N, CA, C and O of each residue as an XYZ file, in Angstrom:
476
protein
N      -3.444    -27.096    -12.956
C      -1.993    -26.925    -12.896
C      -1.472    -27.541    -11.604
O      -2.209    -27.678    -10.628
N      -0.242    -27.897    -11.606
C       0.374    -28.431    -10.389
C       1.076    -27.337     -9.597
O       1.749    -27.623     -8.606
N       0.926    -26.097    -10.022
C       1.503    -24.953     -9.306
C       0.441    -24.405     -8.367
O      -0.755    -24.557     -8.616
N       0.871    -23.779     -7.304
C      -0.094    -23.185     -6.398
C       0.541    -22.883     -5.065
O       1.754    -23.005     -4.898
N      -0.279    -22.490     -4.124
C       0.158    -22.198     -2.765
C      -0.753    -22.967     -1.814
O      -1.941    -23.142     -2.085
N      -0.205    -23.412     -0.732
C      -0.971    -24.178      0.243
C      -1.615    -23.304      1.313
O      -2.541    -23.750      1.990
N      -1.150    -22.077      1.477
C      -1.637    -21.220      2.552
C      -2.424    -20.034      1.996
O      -3.603    -19.871      2.312
N      -1.798    -19.228      1.191
C      -2.415    -17.995      0.694
C      -3.308    -18.263     -0.512
O      -3.102    -19.219     -1.260
N      -4.289    -17.410     -0.680
C      -5.191    -17.493     -1.830
C      -4.614    -16.688     -2.990
O      -3.935    -15.684     -2.771
N      -4.877    -17.119     -4.218
C      -4.475    -16.308     -5.363
C      -5.424    -15.128     -5.512
O      -6.504    -15.109     -4.922
N      -5.013    -14.150     -6.298
C      -5.864    -13.001     -6.597
C      -6.043    -12.907     -8.113
O      -5.106    -13.139     -8.877
N      -7.250    -12.567     -8.529
C      -7.585    -12.430     -9.945
C      -7.494    -10.960    -10.340
O      -8.009    -10.090     -9.637
N      -6.832    -10.682    -11.476
C      -6.724     -9.308    -11.964
C      -6.548     -9.344    -13.476
O      -5.594     -9.936    -13.980
N      -7.457     -8.718    -14.192
C      -7.396     -8.564    -15.641
C      -7.067     -9.876    -16.361
O      -6.170     -9.922    -17.203
N      -7.793    -10.928    -16.025
C      -7.668    -12.188    -16.736
C      -6.555    -13.108    -16.271
O      -6.286    -14.132    -16.899
N      -5.909    -12.749    -15.174
C      -4.807    -13.565    -14.676
C      -4.959    -13.819    -13.175
O      -5.543    -13.014    -12.450
N      -4.427    -14.942    -12.733
C      -4.347    -15.265    -11.310
C      -2.900    -15.092    -10.869
O      -1.973    -15.519    -11.556
N      -2.722    -14.457     -9.712
C      -1.384    -14.203     -9.171
C      -1.308    -14.764     -7.757
O      -2.296    -14.738     -7.023
N      -0.157    -15.264     -7.377
C       0.081    -15.718     -6.010
C       1.573    -15.852     -5.765
O       2.382    -15.824     -6.693
N       1.920    -15.998     -4.478
C       3.296    -16.280     -4.077
C       3.266    -17.552     -3.247
O       2.480    -17.665     -2.306
N       4.115    -18.505     -3.589
C       4.190    -19.758     -2.833
C       4.750    -19.454     -1.451
O       5.740    -18.735     -1.316
N       4.110    -20.007     -0.430
C       4.416    -19.640      0.954
C       5.826    -19.997      1.415
O       6.364    -19.289      2.266
N       6.437    -21.027      0.915
C       7.776    -21.427      1.380
C       8.866    -21.282      0.324
O      10.031    -21.066      0.658
N       8.497    -21.397     -0.935
C       9.500    -21.355     -2.006
C       9.928    -19.936     -2.367
O      10.987    -19.744     -2.965
N       9.108    -18.932     -2.007
C       9.434    -17.558     -2.365
C       9.353    -17.315     -3.861
O      10.136    -16.548     -4.420
N       8.398    -17.975     -4.505
C       8.242    -17.886     -5.951
C       6.915    -17.208     -6.264
O       5.866    -17.616     -5.766
N       6.968    -16.169     -7.096
C       5.761    -15.489     -7.564
C       5.297    -16.163     -8.851
O       6.106    -16.492     -9.718
N       3.987    -16.363     -8.963
C       3.428    -17.041    -10.135
C       2.291    -16.241    -10.735
O       1.580    -15.510    -10.045
N       2.140    -16.401    -12.040
C       1.032    -15.810    -12.785
C       0.487    -16.881    -13.717
O       1.242    -17.558    -14.414
N      -0.832    -17.026    -13.719
C      -1.511    -18.036    -14.517
C      -2.571    -17.356    -15.370
O      -3.307    -16.503    -14.873
N      -2.661    -17.715    -16.634
C      -3.735    -17.225    -17.489
C      -5.026    -17.893    -17.024
O      -5.134    -19.118    -17.070
N      -5.994    -17.116    -16.582
C      -7.212    -17.669    -15.996
C      -8.108    -18.347    -17.031
O      -8.927    -19.191    -16.665
N      -7.977    -18.006    -18.292
C      -8.801    -18.612    -19.331
C      -8.250    -19.961    -19.778
O      -8.994    -20.935    -19.893
N      -6.952    -20.015    -20.028
C      -6.340    -21.240    -20.563
C      -5.765    -22.153    -19.488
O      -5.611    -23.354    -19.710
N      -5.442    -21.585    -18.312
C      -4.783    -22.354    -17.264
C      -3.288    -22.460    -17.461
O      -2.610    -23.142    -16.692
N      -2.759    -21.797    -18.481
C      -1.321    -21.845    -18.750
C      -0.543    -20.991    -17.760
O      -0.969    -19.892    -17.405
N       0.587    -21.500    -17.322
C       1.476    -20.741    -16.448
C       2.165    -19.677    -17.287
O       2.826    -19.994    -18.275
N       2.015    -18.411    -16.896
C       2.600    -17.292    -17.636
C       4.013    -17.020    -17.138
O       4.933    -16.855    -17.938
N       4.188    -16.972    -15.827
C       5.531    -16.861    -15.273
C       5.602    -17.499    -13.901
O       4.601    -17.665    -13.204
N       6.818    -17.848    -13.546
C       7.163    -18.361    -12.227
C       8.555    -17.811    -11.953
O       9.515    -18.197    -12.620
N       8.679    -16.908    -10.974
C       9.949    -16.220    -10.738
C      10.251    -16.146     -9.244
O       9.370    -15.874     -8.429
N      11.492    -16.391     -8.911
C      11.927    -16.343     -7.515
C      12.078    -14.898     -7.056
O      12.672    -14.076     -7.753
N      11.538    -14.595     -5.882
C      11.689    -13.266     -5.298
C      13.065    -13.162     -4.649
O      13.516    -14.082     -3.966
N      13.714    -12.047     -4.870
C      15.015    -11.772     -4.258
C      14.963    -10.405     -3.621
O      14.460     -9.465     -4.236
N      15.469    -10.260     -2.400
C      16.022    -11.314     -1.560
C      14.932    -12.299     -1.144
O      13.749    -11.960     -1.117
N      15.348    -13.514     -0.823
C      14.398    -14.578     -0.490
C      13.494    -14.149      0.659
O      13.981    -13.661      1.679
N      12.172    -14.326      0.505
C      11.247    -13.880      1.538
C      11.056    -14.838      2.706
O      10.416    -14.473      3.692
N      11.590    -16.046      2.626
C      11.257    -17.098      3.592
C       9.760    -17.363      3.505
O       9.276    -17.693      2.422
N       9.002    -17.235      4.596
C       7.575    -17.577      4.583
C       6.698    -16.404      4.169
O       6.885    -15.274      4.620
N       5.736    -16.699      3.298
C       4.715    -15.733      2.893
C       3.374    -16.406      3.153
O       2.913    -17.211      2.344
N       2.746    -16.078      4.279
C       1.470    -16.697      4.642
C       0.275    -15.818      4.325
O      -0.860    -16.294      4.346
N       0.502    -14.554      4.033
C      -0.614    -13.669      3.699
C      -0.966    -13.815      2.224
O      -0.107    -14.114      1.394
N      -2.227    -13.602      1.914
C      -2.635    -13.554      0.514
C      -2.168    -12.229     -0.063
O      -2.057    -11.234      0.654
N      -1.894    -12.221     -1.361
C      -1.443    -10.976     -1.971
C      -2.606     -9.994     -2.056
O      -3.776    -10.371     -2.002
N      -2.241     -8.724     -2.189
C      -3.212     -7.652     -2.385
C      -2.858     -6.973     -3.694
O      -1.685     -6.713     -3.963
N      -3.858     -6.684     -4.507
C      -3.627     -5.959     -5.757
C      -4.327     -4.613     -5.660
O      -5.527     -4.539     -5.394
N      -3.560     -3.547     -5.881
C      -4.101     -2.190     -5.835
C      -3.237     -1.294     -6.711
O      -2.016     -1.446     -6.747
N      -3.860     -0.372     -7.406
C      -3.157      0.631     -8.198
C      -2.182     -0.004     -9.195
O      -1.101      0.533     -9.436
N      -2.567     -1.151     -9.774
C      -1.710     -1.805    -10.754
C      -0.487     -2.486    -10.173
O       0.467     -2.790    -10.889
N      -0.519     -2.722     -8.869
C       0.616     -3.356     -8.197
C       0.150     -4.545     -7.368
O      -0.972     -4.572     -6.863
N       1.033     -5.522     -7.242
C       0.804     -6.691     -6.402
C       1.671     -6.531     -5.168
O       2.871     -6.275     -5.271
N       1.060     -6.684     -3.993
C       1.780     -6.575     -2.722
C       1.772     -7.941     -2.045
O       0.714     -8.513     -1.785
N       2.966     -8.452     -1.764
C       3.106     -9.731     -1.076
C       3.890     -9.490      0.211
O       5.058     -9.104      0.174
N       3.237     -9.721      1.348
C       3.842     -9.467      2.654
C       4.453    -10.767      3.177
O       3.751    -11.765      3.342
N       5.754    -10.753      3.434
C       6.407    -11.927      4.008
C       6.341    -11.843      5.531
O       6.075    -10.778      6.090
N       6.582    -12.957      6.190
C       6.497    -12.960      7.654
C       7.553    -12.064      8.299
O       7.238    -11.310      9.219
N       8.783    -12.133      7.839
C       9.876    -11.416      8.509
C      10.767    -10.607      7.577
O      11.699     -9.951      8.043
N      10.510    -10.636      6.287
C      11.442    -10.005      5.348
C      10.825     -8.878      4.525
O      11.315     -8.565      3.440
N       9.758     -8.267      5.031
C       9.202     -7.108      4.361
C       8.149     -7.429      3.310
O       7.642     -8.547      3.221
N       7.840     -6.411      2.521
C       6.802     -6.490      1.500
C       7.431     -6.374      0.120
O       8.267     -5.506     -0.132
N       7.009     -7.268     -0.765
C       7.475     -7.275     -2.145
C       6.388     -6.652     -3.006
O       5.211     -6.989     -2.876
N       6.788     -5.744     -3.883
C       5.840     -5.052     -4.756
C       6.171     -5.440     -6.197
O       7.277     -5.203     -6.681
N       5.188     -6.040     -6.870
C       5.356     -6.483     -8.249
C       4.393     -5.715     -9.145
O       3.354     -5.237     -8.689
N       4.738     -5.602    -10.400
C       3.810     -5.025    -11.372
C       2.688     -6.022    -11.621
O       2.946     -7.210    -11.811
N       1.453     -5.554    -11.622
C       0.297     -6.421    -11.873
C       0.096     -6.535    -13.377
O      -0.799     -5.922    -13.959
N       0.954     -7.338    -13.981
C       0.892     -7.573    -15.417
C       1.445     -8.966    -15.684
O       2.152     -9.520    -14.843
N       1.136     -9.532    -16.827
C       1.537    -10.910    -17.088
C       2.998    -11.085    -17.509
O       3.308    -11.932    -18.347
N       3.867    -10.306    -16.942
C       5.307    -10.541    -17.044
C       5.921    -10.100    -15.718
O       5.530     -9.081    -15.150
N       6.876    -10.870    -15.238
C       7.430    -10.622    -13.913
C       8.233     -9.326    -13.895
O       9.116     -9.115    -14.726
N       7.909     -8.457    -12.928
C       8.685     -7.246    -12.700
C       8.597     -6.894    -11.215
O       7.533     -6.522    -10.720
N       9.710     -7.015    -10.518
C       9.784     -6.612     -9.110
C      10.024     -5.110     -9.069
O      11.060     -4.622     -9.520
N       9.052     -4.384     -8.523
C       9.156     -2.921     -8.460
C       9.887     -2.443     -7.222
O      10.619     -1.456     -7.269
N       9.687     -3.152     -6.096
C      10.295     -2.713     -4.840
C      10.277     -3.846     -3.827
O       9.488     -4.787     -3.925
N      11.158     -3.729     -2.865
C      11.162     -4.602     -1.691
C      11.290     -3.665     -0.500
O      12.332     -3.038     -0.309
N      10.231     -3.570      0.302
C      10.172     -2.602      1.400
C      10.247     -3.295      2.752
O       9.534     -4.265      3.009
N      11.117     -2.786      3.608
C      11.288     -3.319      4.956
C      11.153     -2.172      5.937
O      11.721     -1.100      5.727
N      10.399     -2.392      7.016
C      10.263     -1.385      8.063
C      11.422     -1.573      9.043
O      11.446     -2.536      9.809
N      12.373     -0.654      9.013
C      13.555     -0.767      9.867
C      13.178     -0.803     11.337
O      12.316     -0.051     11.793
N      13.835     -1.684     12.065
C      13.635     -1.766     13.501
C      12.424     -2.587     13.918
O      12.204     -2.783     15.113
N      11.642     -3.066     12.977
C      10.469     -3.874     13.307
C      10.783     -5.336     12.994
O      10.862     -5.727     11.830
N      10.960     -6.130     14.037
C      11.279     -7.546     13.838
C      10.072     -8.443     14.128
O      10.230     -9.640     14.371
N       8.879     -7.869     14.103
C       7.667     -8.637     14.374
C       7.282     -9.496     13.166
O       7.868     -9.370     12.091
N       6.298    -10.361     13.357
C       5.861    -11.304     12.321
C       4.575    -10.802     11.657
O       3.651    -10.346     12.330
N       4.534    -10.893     10.333
C       3.345    -10.501      9.565
C       2.739    -11.719      8.899
O       3.413    -12.427      8.150
N       1.469    -11.962      9.170
C       0.717    -13.018      8.498
C      -0.512    -12.467      7.791
O      -1.190    -13.198      7.069
N      -0.807    -11.198      7.986
C      -2.029    -10.601      7.447
C      -1.781     -9.970      6.080
O      -0.692     -9.472      5.795
N      -2.799    -10.002      5.256
C      -2.746     -9.332      3.960
C      -2.894     -7.836      4.160
O      -3.494     -7.385      5.136
N      -2.345     -7.073      3.231
C      -2.530     -5.626      3.269
C      -3.991     -5.294      2.997
O      -4.658     -5.981      2.223
N      -4.479     -4.252      3.628
C      -5.807     -3.722      3.335
C      -5.616     -2.358      2.666
O      -4.636     -1.660      2.929
N      -6.551     -1.993      1.811
C      -6.481     -0.731      1.083
C      -7.673      0.122      1.477
O      -8.812     -0.347      1.483
N      -7.403      1.386      1.808
C      -8.473      2.305      2.168
C      -8.075      3.724      1.803
O      -7.061      4.231      2.284
N      -8.856      4.360      0.966
C      -8.679      5.767      0.598
C      -7.247      6.063      0.154
O      -6.662      7.064      0.568
N      -6.688      5.204     -0.678
C      -5.343      5.415     -1.209
C      -4.218      5.075     -0.252
O      -3.051      5.324     -0.554
N      -4.549      4.517      0.884
C      -3.531      4.140      1.867
C      -3.517      2.634      2.048
O      -4.524      1.959      1.832
N      -2.366      2.116      2.447
C      -2.220      0.695      2.730
C      -2.154      0.496      4.240
O      -1.438      1.213      4.939
N      -2.895     -0.468      4.729
C      -2.872     -0.813      6.146
C      -2.153     -2.141      6.298
O      -2.552     -3.146      5.709
N      -1.088     -2.142      7.093
C      -0.260     -3.319      7.309
C      -0.302     -3.672      8.788
O       0.059     -2.867      9.646
N      -0.751     -4.900      9.072
C      -0.843     -5.356     10.461
C       0.123     -6.507     10.657
O       0.247     -7.394      9.812
N       0.813     -6.471     11.808
C       1.634     -7.612     12.188
C       1.308     -7.963     13.633
O       0.322     -7.468     14.178
N       2.112     -8.800     14.255
C       1.752     -9.243     15.608
C       2.042     -8.212     16.695
O       1.826     -8.495     17.873
N       2.523     -7.030     16.333
C       2.756     -5.964     17.314
C       2.156     -4.616     16.944
O       1.770     -3.848     17.826
N       2.073     -4.322     15.658
C       1.731     -2.970     15.227
C       0.705     -2.981     14.101
O       0.481     -3.994     13.438
N       0.093     -1.822     13.910
C      -0.732     -1.543     12.737
C      -0.167     -0.289     12.105
O      -0.103      0.764     12.739
N       0.247     -0.408     10.839
C       0.821      0.721     10.109
C      -0.169      1.223      9.078
O      -0.896      0.441      8.465
N      -0.193      2.530      8.892
C      -0.949      3.160      7.808
C       0.094      3.806      6.892
O       0.802      4.728      7.296
N       0.176      3.317      5.675
C       1.197      3.773      4.732
C       0.553      4.569      3.614
O      -0.377      4.091      2.964
N       1.037      5.777      3.386
C       0.501      6.618      2.324
C       0.305      8.026      2.815
O       0.521      8.334      3.987
N      -0.103      8.870      1.910
C      -0.327     10.278      2.246
C      -1.748     10.484      2.730
O      -2.667      9.774      2.322
N      -1.918     11.463      3.604
C      -3.252     11.782      4.120
C      -3.880     12.892      3.320
O      -5.006     13.298      3.607
C-alpha cells in the first residue's frame, strides 16, 4: 500500500494493522491478510505531530500526539473516536508510546511521568 507512517510503527490487532500518520493526523486501518485499506479518517481536533507508536489495550487504540493530548479509538475495523484526552496545564512534548501495566497506563513526556488508572 502507499499508505503508512514515516515515524511510528503500526500495531497488529485481530487481523488488522493500525497506525496514525505523524503529520497528517490521519488514523488508518489495513486488513493484514489482503492489504486492503479498511479506513482512513482524520482525527479531530487536529493532533499536529504524532511521533509515538500507538498502543492497543483493552480493545482501545491510544495515539499520543506531541502537544495535543491522547486520542482514543475503538480497536475495530471501523473508525470510532472514543475520546480525546488532554492533561490541563501540561504544555510539555510527548514522543513516547503509552505503556500498560496492571490495568494502568503510563504516559511519559519531556517533563513528567503519569500513571493513569485506578490502583
